[in-house]
N, C-alpha and C positions, 0 to 999 in steps of 0.2 A: 285744604288739601296740600300735599307736598309735591305737586307736579313739577318735574324738571329740577328737583333739588337733590342731587345725587351725593354731594359732599357732606360728610358728617363733620360739623364744625367743632365738635368735642368741647363745647362750652368755652371756647377761647377765641381771642381776636386772631386775625389772619397771621400777623407777625409771630405771635406766640405759637400758633399751631405749626407754622412752617419750621420754626426753630426746633420745636419738640420732635417733629417727624425727622428732621435732618439728624438730630442727636440720636434718636432711636435707630435710624438706619445705619449710622456710623457704628453704634454699639453692636448691632446685629452683624454687621460685616466683620468687625474685629473679633467678636466672641463666638460667632456662628449660631448662637442660641440666646434668646432673652425671654424673660417672663414679664408680662404686662397684662393690662385689662383687655377684654375681648374687643371693646369698641376701638381702642388704640391699635390693636393688632389688625383689625379689619381696615382701618385707615392706613396703616403702614404698608400692607401688602401691595395695593396699587401704586404706592409711592416708590417702593424698592424694585419691584419686578421690571419696570421699564428701564431702570438704571442697569440692571444685570444684563438685559438684552442689549443695551447700548454698549456695555463693556465687552461684548463678544468681538467687536471690531475695535482693535487697539490702534486708534489714530489720535493725533493731538486734539482734533476737534471733539471726539467723543470723550476724551479725558477731561477737557475743559467743561463740557456740558455736565458730566457726572460730578465734577468738583463743584460746579455752581449749585448743585442740589445738596451734596453732602457737606461741603465746607470743612473738609478734614483730609489732609494729605495722606495720612497713614491709611485711612479707610479706602481712599481712592486707589492707592497703590496696591493694597491687599485685594481689592475687587478685581483689578486688572491682572495681577500676577497669579493669584491662587484660585480665586473663585471662577473667573471667566473660562479658563481652560478646562476646569472640571465639569462645567455645565454646558460646554460648547455643543454637545449633541442633543441637548434637551430643548424642545421647542417652546417651552414656557412652564409655568407651575413650579417655580424654583423654591418657594417657601411652603412650609407646612405649619398649620395652626393646631395645636393639641390642647384640649381643655384639661385643666389641672384641678379645678374645684372652685370654691368660693373663698373670697378674702374674709377673714374673721371680723374685721372692723365694720364694714358696710355691706357685706354679702355680695360684692361685685364679682362677676364671673372672671376668673383669672385663666390665662392661657399661656402656653409656651410657643414662641415663634422660632422656627429653626429652618436651616437650609435642608432640602431633601437629600442632596448628594453628600452632605457632611455628617450625617448621623451614622456613626460607625456600628452601633448596635443593630440598627435596622438592616444595614448592608450585610453584616456577618450572619444574621438570622436568615436572610434571603439565600445566602450561599449554603447554609446548612440544610435548608429545605430542599435545595436542588440535589444534594447528596442523598437524601432520604428516598428519592424516587426510584433508585436502582432496584432491580429485582434479582433474586438469586434462584438458580435452578434447584430442584430437589436432589439432583445427583450430588451437587456440591455440599448440600446439607448432610447427606448420608455419609459422605467421606469425612466430614469434619464433625463427627458425633463422638466426642470423647466422654460423654455422659454415661454410656452403657456400662463401663466397669464400676462406676460409682453406684449405679442402681443395684448391681449384684452385691456390693459391699453393704449396702443399707439393710437388706433383709438378714444378713448374718448378724449384724449388730442387734437387730430386733429379736432374733431367735435366742440369743444368749440370755437376755434378761427373762425371757419367757421360760427357758429351761431352768433358770435359777429359782424362779418363783415356786414351782412344785417341790423343789428340794428343800426350801425353807419351811414348808408346811409340814 
């Protein structure tokens, strides 16, 4: 039984696993979206989310703690400068895992890991949905009905070929 064995070791020694997670976390922070296997993504999420929470408080100590996990200056500065202010109001759940299909070589489930607040397509579609909820009164529709003259023109066009048909016979 697997009692009290919460960490997925990913088939690697601890040093290799820590280096891989640090590298994936740095890539995710710099690129805002990465594609990886489902098992690695599930291991990455609890690795990165506490770092993002730590980055909300911009102190020297929190920067050193985050740098000890990421081991990358650019990723650390990106996290504190750009990502932390954008997720400041969010109480958690900074990452999203989207399933993309299976890898052709070994049929491993592939996923895309991205920041929730940095997906511009999802944010723009949410804004468009908010605009669709407005209602218009019937009076405004009656005032803006320019289709009535077009409806009168259409029967005249249909009457002309019907009048020509008996003349041709």
